N, CA, C and O atoms as a GROMACS GRO file, in nm:
protein
  304
    1MET      N    1  -4.106   8.559 -14.842
    1MET     CA    2  -4.179   8.482 -14.742
    1MET      C    3  -4.334   8.483 -14.785
    1MET      O    4  -4.397   8.588 -14.796
    2LYS      N    5  -4.382   8.369 -14.807
    2LYS     CA    6  -4.522   8.354 -14.840
    2LYS      C    7  -4.607   8.340 -14.709
    2LYS      O    8  -4.571   8.270 -14.614
    3THR      N    9  -4.719   8.409 -14.712
    3THR     CA   10  -4.811   8.399 -14.604
    3THR      C   11  -4.950   8.368 -14.655
    3THR      O   12  -4.993   8.406 -14.764
    4ILE      N   13  -5.022   8.289 -14.560
    4ILE     CA   14  -5.146   8.257 -14.585
    4ILE      C   15  -5.241   8.268 -14.469
    4ILE      O   16  -5.196   8.283 -14.356
    5THR      N   17  -5.375   8.260 -14.491
    5THR     CA   18  -5.462   8.249 -14.375
    5THR      C   19  -5.546   8.135 -14.383
    5THR      O   20  -5.545   8.068 -14.487
    6ILE      N   21  -5.624   8.102 -14.279
    6ILE     CA   22  -5.713   7.989 -14.284
    6ILE      C   23  -5.822   8.002 -14.402
    6ILE      O   24  -5.862   7.908 -14.472
    7GLN      N   25  -5.861   8.133 -14.411
    7GLN     CA   26  -5.952   8.170 -14.515
    7GLN      C   27  -5.898   8.133 -14.653
    7GLN      O   28  -5.967   8.079 -14.740
    8ASP      N   29  -5.779   8.163 -14.664
    8ASP     CA   30  -5.700   8.121 -14.805
    8ASP      C   31  -5.719   7.978 -14.821
    8ASP      O   32  -5.757   7.938 -14.931
    9ILE      N   33  -5.698   7.894 -14.728
    9ILE     CA   34  -5.709   7.760 -14.732
    9ILE      C   35  -5.849   7.700 -14.769
    9ILE      O   36  -5.866   7.604 -14.844
   10LYS      N   37  -5.947   7.770 -14.705
   10LYS     CA   38  -6.079   7.744 -14.720
   10LYS      C   39  -6.126   7.775 -14.866
   10LYS      O   40  -6.199   7.697 -14.927
   11LYS      N   41  -6.081   7.889 -14.916
   11LYS     CA   42  -6.121   7.950 -15.032
   11LYS      C   43  -6.052   7.854 -15.153
   11LYS      O   44  -6.117   7.805 -15.245
   12HIS      N   45  -5.918   7.839 -15.136
   12HIS     CA   46  -5.847   7.781 -15.252
   12HIS      C   47  -5.797   7.639 -15.228
   12HIS      O   48  -5.736   7.583 -15.320
   13GLY      N   49  -5.815   7.585 -15.128
   13GLY     CA   50  -5.782   7.452 -15.086
   13GLY      C   51  -5.629   7.436 -15.096
   13GLY      O   52  -5.551   7.525 -15.063
   14SER      N   53  -5.592   7.311 -15.145
   14SER     CA   54  -5.440   7.278 -15.143
   14SER      C   55  -5.367   7.370 -15.245
   14SER      O   56  -5.244   7.370 -15.242
   15LYS      N   57  -5.429   7.444 -15.331
   15LYS     CA   58  -5.360   7.526 -15.411
   15LYS      C   59  -5.299   7.643 -15.341
   15LYS      O   60  -5.207   7.706 -15.393
   16SER      N   61  -5.347   7.672 -15.228
   16SER     CA   62  -5.289   7.780 -15.142
   16SER      C   63  -5.155   7.749 -15.083
   16SER      O   64  -5.077   7.838 -15.050
   17ILE      N   65  -5.131   7.622 -15.071
   17ILE     CA   66  -5.008   7.582 -15.006
   17ILE      C   67  -4.917   7.500 -15.109
   17ILE      O   68  -4.841   7.411 -15.070
   18SER      N   69  -4.927   7.532 -15.232
   18SER     CA   70  -4.830   7.458 -15.323
   18SER      C   71  -4.712   7.526 -15.329
   18SER      O   72  -4.711   7.642 -15.287
   19GLY      N   73  -4.602   7.471 -15.378
   19GLY     CA   74  -4.480   7.529 -15.397
   19GLY      C   75  -4.378   7.466 -15.296
   19GLY      O   76  -4.416   7.386 -15.211
   20ASN      N   77  -4.257   7.501 -15.308
   20ASN     CA   78  -4.141   7.448 -15.224
   20ASN      C   79  -4.095   7.539 -15.106
   20ASN      O   80  -4.020   7.498 -15.018
   21GLU      N   81  -4.144   7.665 -15.111
   21GLU     CA   82  -4.097   7.755 -15.016
   21GLU      C   83  -4.179   7.735 -14.889
   21GLU      O   84  -4.286   7.674 -14.888
   22PRO      N   85  -4.125   7.787 -14.784
   22PRO     CA   86  -4.188   7.784 -14.645
   22PRO      C   87  -4.313   7.872 -14.647
   22PRO      O   88  -4.307   7.980 -14.706
   23ILE      N   89  -4.421   7.836 -14.590
   23ILE     CA   90  -4.543   7.927 -14.587
   23ILE      C   91  -4.581   7.942 -14.442
   23ILE      O   92  -4.589   7.849 -14.361
   24TYR      N   93  -4.603   8.069 -14.419
   24TYR     CA   94  -4.632   8.111 -14.271
   24TYR      C   95  -4.786   8.120 -14.269
   24TYR      O   96  -4.849   8.186 -14.353
   25LEU      N   97  -4.842   8.052 -14.171
   25LEU     CA   98  -4.988   8.047 -14.159
   25LEU      C   99  -5.027   8.159 -14.054
   25LEU      O  100  -4.987   8.156 -13.937
   26ILE      N  101  -5.108   8.256 -14.103
   26ILE     CA  102  -5.137   8.381 -14.010
   26ILE      C  103  -5.271   8.350 -13.942
   26ILE      O  104  -5.370   8.308 -14.003
   27VAL      N  105  -5.264   8.373 -13.812
   27VAL     CA  106  -5.404   8.349 -13.742
   27VAL      C  107  -5.407   8.464 -13.653
   27VAL      O  108  -5.310   8.486 -13.580
   28ASN      N  109  -5.526   8.550 -13.653
   28ASN     CA  110  -5.538   8.658 -13.581
   28ASN      C  111  -5.432   8.764 -13.599
   28ASN      O  112  -5.391   8.828 -13.502
   29SER      N  113  -5.386   8.786 -13.724
   29SER     CA  114  -5.277   8.869 -13.754
   29SER      C  115  -5.135   8.842 -13.708
   29SER      O  116  -5.042   8.922 -13.717
   30LYS      N  117  -5.128   8.722 -13.658
   30LYS     CA  118  -4.992   8.683 -13.609
   30LYS      C  119  -4.946   8.547 -13.680
   30LYS      O  120  -5.029   8.464 -13.717
   31PRO      N  121  -4.828   8.534 -13.695
   31PRO     CA  122  -4.776   8.397 -13.748
   31PRO      C  123  -4.798   8.296 -13.645
   31PRO      O  124  -4.758   8.310 -13.530
   32LYS      N  125  -4.870   8.181 -13.693
   32LYS     CA  126  -4.908   8.065 -13.601
   32LYS      C  127  -4.820   7.955 -13.618
   32LYS      O  128  -4.778   7.893 -13.521
   33CYS      N  129  -4.787   7.923 -13.745
   33CYS     CA  130  -4.699   7.806 -13.775
   33CYS      C  131  -4.624   7.839 -13.909
   33CYS      O  132  -4.651   7.937 -13.979
   34VAL      N  133  -4.533   7.750 -13.934
   34VAL     CA  134  -4.472   7.760 -14.070
   34VAL      C  135  -4.474   7.608 -14.126
   34VAL      O  136  -4.430   7.511 -14.063
   35MET      N  137  -4.533   7.603 -14.253
   35MET     CA  138  -4.549   7.492 -14.328
   35MET      C  139  -4.436   7.460 -14.428
   35MET      O  140  -4.402   7.552 -14.503
   36ILE      N  141  -4.378   7.351 -14.438
   36ILE     CA  142  -4.265   7.333 -14.515
   36ILE      C  143  -4.297   7.196 -14.587
   36ILE      O  144  -4.366   7.111 -14.531
   37PRO      N  145  -4.247   7.178 -14.709
   37PRO     CA  146  -4.259   7.047 -14.772
   37PRO      C  147  -4.204   6.937 -14.699
   37PRO      O  148  -4.108   6.957 -14.624
   38VAL      N  149  -4.263   6.804 -14.717
   38VAL     CA  150  -4.229   6.699 -14.638
   38VAL      C  151  -4.080   6.659 -14.654
   38VAL      O  152  -4.015   6.623 -14.556
   39ASP      N  153  -4.024   6.667 -14.782
   39ASP     CA  154  -3.885   6.641 -14.789
   39ASP      C  155  -3.786   6.726 -14.724
   39ASP      O  156  -3.676   6.683 -14.688
   40ARG      N  157  -3.825   6.854 -14.708
   40ARG     CA  158  -3.738   6.944 -14.646
   40ARG      C  159  -3.742   6.919 -14.488
   40ARG      O  160  -3.642   6.926 -14.415
   41TYR      N  161  -3.861   6.890 -14.448
   41TYR     CA  162  -3.883   6.848 -14.298
   41TYR      C  163  -3.800   6.733 -14.265
   41TYR      O  164  -3.727   6.734 -14.165
   42GLU      N  165  -3.809   6.624 -14.352
   42GLU     CA  166  -3.732   6.507 -14.317
   42GLU      C  167  -3.588   6.528 -14.326
   42GLU      O  168  -3.516   6.467 -14.247
   43MET      N  169  -3.534   6.611 -14.420
   43MET     CA  170  -3.399   6.652 -14.416
   43MET      C  171  -3.358   6.720 -14.291
   43MET      O  172  -3.251   6.688 -14.239
   44ILE      N  173  -3.433   6.810 -14.237
   44ILE     CA  174  -3.409   6.890 -14.118
   44ILE      C  175  -3.405   6.799 -14.005
   44ILE      O  176  -3.319   6.816 -13.919
   45MET      N  177  -3.496   6.699 -13.996
   45MET     CA  178  -3.504   6.604 -13.875
   45MET      C  179  -3.374   6.509 -13.883
   45MET      O  180  -3.311   6.482 -13.781
   46ASP      N  181  -3.336   6.459 -14.013
   46ASP     CA  182  -3.209   6.387 -14.035
   46ASP      C  183  -3.088   6.466 -13.971
   46ASP      O  184  -3.010   6.418 -13.889
   47GLU      N  185  -3.084   6.588 -14.019
   47GLU     CA  186  -2.976   6.668 -13.975
   47GLU      C  187  -2.966   6.697 -13.819
   47GLU      O  188  -2.859   6.703 -13.759
   48LEU      N  189  -3.076   6.712 -13.769
   48LEU     CA  190  -3.105   6.740 -13.631
   48LEU      C  191  -3.050   6.606 -13.545
   48LEU      O  192  -2.985   6.614 -13.440
   49GLU      N  193  -3.087   6.493 -13.606
   49GLU     CA  194  -3.042   6.373 -13.540
   49GLU      C  195  -2.898   6.354 -13.544
   49GLU      O  196  -2.837   6.303 -13.450
   50GLU      N  197  -2.838   6.395 -13.656
   50GLU     CA  198  -2.701   6.385 -13.673
   50GLU      C  199  -2.624   6.481 -13.569
   50GLU      O  200  -2.526   6.439 -13.506
   51LEU      N  201  -2.670   6.600 -13.555
   51LEU     CA  202  -2.620   6.692 -13.454
   51LEU      C  203  -2.630   6.642 -13.318
   51LEU      O  204  -2.534   6.655 -13.241
   52GLU      N  205  -2.744   6.584 -13.280
   52GLU     CA  206  -2.755   6.519 -13.147
   52GLU      C  207  -2.662   6.420 -13.124
   52GLU      O  208  -2.611   6.412 -13.012
   53ASP      N  209  -2.628   6.330 -13.226
   53ASP     CA  210  -2.534   6.233 -13.213
   53ASP      C  211  -2.393   6.279 -13.202
   53ASP      O  212  -2.314   6.215 -13.132
   54MET      N  213  -2.358   6.386 -13.265
   54MET     CA  214  -2.231   6.443 -13.259
   54MET      C  215  -2.218   6.515 -13.107
   54MET      O  216  -2.109   6.520 -13.051
   55ILE      N  217  -2.326   6.563 -13.053
   55ILE     CA  218  -2.327   6.623 -12.923
   55ILE      C  219  -2.288   6.515 -12.831
   55ILE      O  220  -2.195   6.532 -12.753
   56THR      N  221  -2.362   6.393 -12.838
   56THR     CA  222  -2.344   6.286 -12.755
   56THR      C  223  -2.194   6.229 -12.758
   56THR      O  224  -2.132   6.200 -12.656
   57ILE      N  225  -2.149   6.219 -12.877
   57ILE     CA  226  -2.013   6.173 -12.892
   57ILE      C  227  -1.909   6.267 -12.822
   57ILE      O  228  -1.815   6.222 -12.756
   58GLU      N  229  -1.931   6.397 -12.839
   58GLU     CA  230  -1.839   6.501 -12.769
   58GLU      C  231  -1.851   6.496 -12.622
   58GLU      O  232  -1.751   6.508 -12.550
   59GLU      N  233  -1.974   6.478 -12.571
   59GLU     CA  234  -2.000   6.456 -12.427
   59GLU      C  235  -1.931   6.341 -12.369
   59GLU      O  236  -1.883   6.347 -12.256
   60ARG      N  237  -1.924   6.228 -12.448
   60ARG     CA  238  -1.868   6.103 -12.391
   60ARG      C  239  -1.727   6.096 -12.419
   60ARG      O  240  -1.666   6.002 -12.368
   61LYS      N  241  -1.662   6.181 -12.494
   61LYS     CA  242  -1.520   6.168 -12.521
   61LYS      C  243  -1.431   6.153 -12.401
   61LYS      O  244  -1.335   6.076 -12.402
   62ASN      N  245  -1.461   6.225 -12.298
   62ASN     CA  246  -1.377   6.225 -12.172
   62ASN      C  247  -1.422   6.136 -12.073
   62ASN      O  248  -1.364   6.140 -11.964
   63GLU      N  249  -1.524   6.049 -12.091
   63GLU     CA  250  -1.570   5.965 -12.005
   63GLU      C  251  -1.462   5.839 -11.992
   63GLU      O  252  -1.390   5.801 -12.084
   64GLU      N  253  -1.465   5.788 -11.872
   64GLU     CA  254  -1.371   5.673 -11.846
   64GLU      C  255  -1.424   5.555 -11.924
   64GLU      O  256  -1.544   5.529 -11.929
   65THR      N  257  -1.324   5.479 -11.987
   65THR     CA  258  -1.366   5.359 -12.058
   65THR      C  259  -1.330   5.233 -11.980
   65THR      O  260  -1.241   5.231 -11.895
   66VAL      N  261  -1.402   5.131 -12.014
   66VAL     CA  262  -1.368   4.997 -11.956
   66VAL      C  263  -1.328   4.901 -12.063
   66VAL      O  264  -1.389   4.896 -12.170
   67PRO      N  265  -1.222   4.822 -12.033
   67PRO     CA  266  -1.188   4.724 -12.132
   67PRO      C  267  -1.301   4.630 -12.168
   67PRO      O  268  -1.379   4.595 -12.080
   68MET      N  269  -1.313   4.588 -12.293
   68MET     CA  270  -1.426   4.503 -12.342
   68MET      C  271  -1.435   4.375 -12.261
   68MET      O  272  -1.547   4.333 -12.231
   69GLU      N  273  -1.326   4.312 -12.225
   69GLU     CA  274  -1.325   4.185 -12.149
   69GLU      C  275  -1.394   4.210 -12.008
   69GLU      O  276  -1.468   4.126 -11.957
   70GLU      N  277  -1.365   4.323 -11.952
   70GLU     CA  278  -1.435   4.357 -11.811
   70GLU      C  279  -1.583   4.383 -11.831
   70GLU      O  280  -1.668   4.345 -11.750
   71ALA      N  281  -1.610   4.447 -11.936
   71ALA     CA  282  -1.758   4.486 -11.956
   71ALA      C  283  -1.837   4.359 -11.995
   71ALA      O  284  -1.950   4.342 -11.947
   72SER      N  285  -1.782   4.270 -12.078
   72SER     CA  286  -1.850   4.166 -12.106
   72SER      C  287  -1.882   4.064 -11.987
   72SER      O  288  -1.978   3.988 -11.984
   73SER      N  289  -1.790   4.075 -11.895
   73SER     CA  290  -1.811   3.989 -11.767
   73SER      C  291  -1.935   4.033 -11.689
   73SER      O  292  -1.993   3.960 -11.609
   74TRP      N  293  -1.973   4.159 -11.719
   74TRP     CA  294  -2.094   4.206 -11.635
   74TRP      C  295  -2.217   4.142 -11.683
   74TRP      O  296  -2.316   4.144 -11.612
   75PHE      N  297  -2.219   4.084 -11.801
   75PHE     CA  298  -2.330   4.025 -11.854
   75PHE      C  299  -2.346   3.874 -11.844
   75PHE      O  300  -2.441   3.816 -11.896
   76GLU      N  301  -2.250   3.812 -11.774
   76GLU     CA  302  -2.243   3.668 -11.756
   76GLU      C  303  -2.334   3.624 -11.646
   76GLU      O  304  -2.341   3.505 -11.616
   0.00000   0.00000   0.00000
């Protein structure tokens, strides 16, 4: 686990956050946030969206369905 402080960023700029591993930003001796590369963040967000879709599908499996013909008549 790599940790940095605001002072590290001020002193070394973007060099202090290079690499592909998560970096913990320490503020007042406590972890304040975790920085990850953009591609990893996007992958995590895509996977989260997939999981949310799977949950929605599972929740709706037992719902009552309506024949398409009846449903389409609602919009006439």
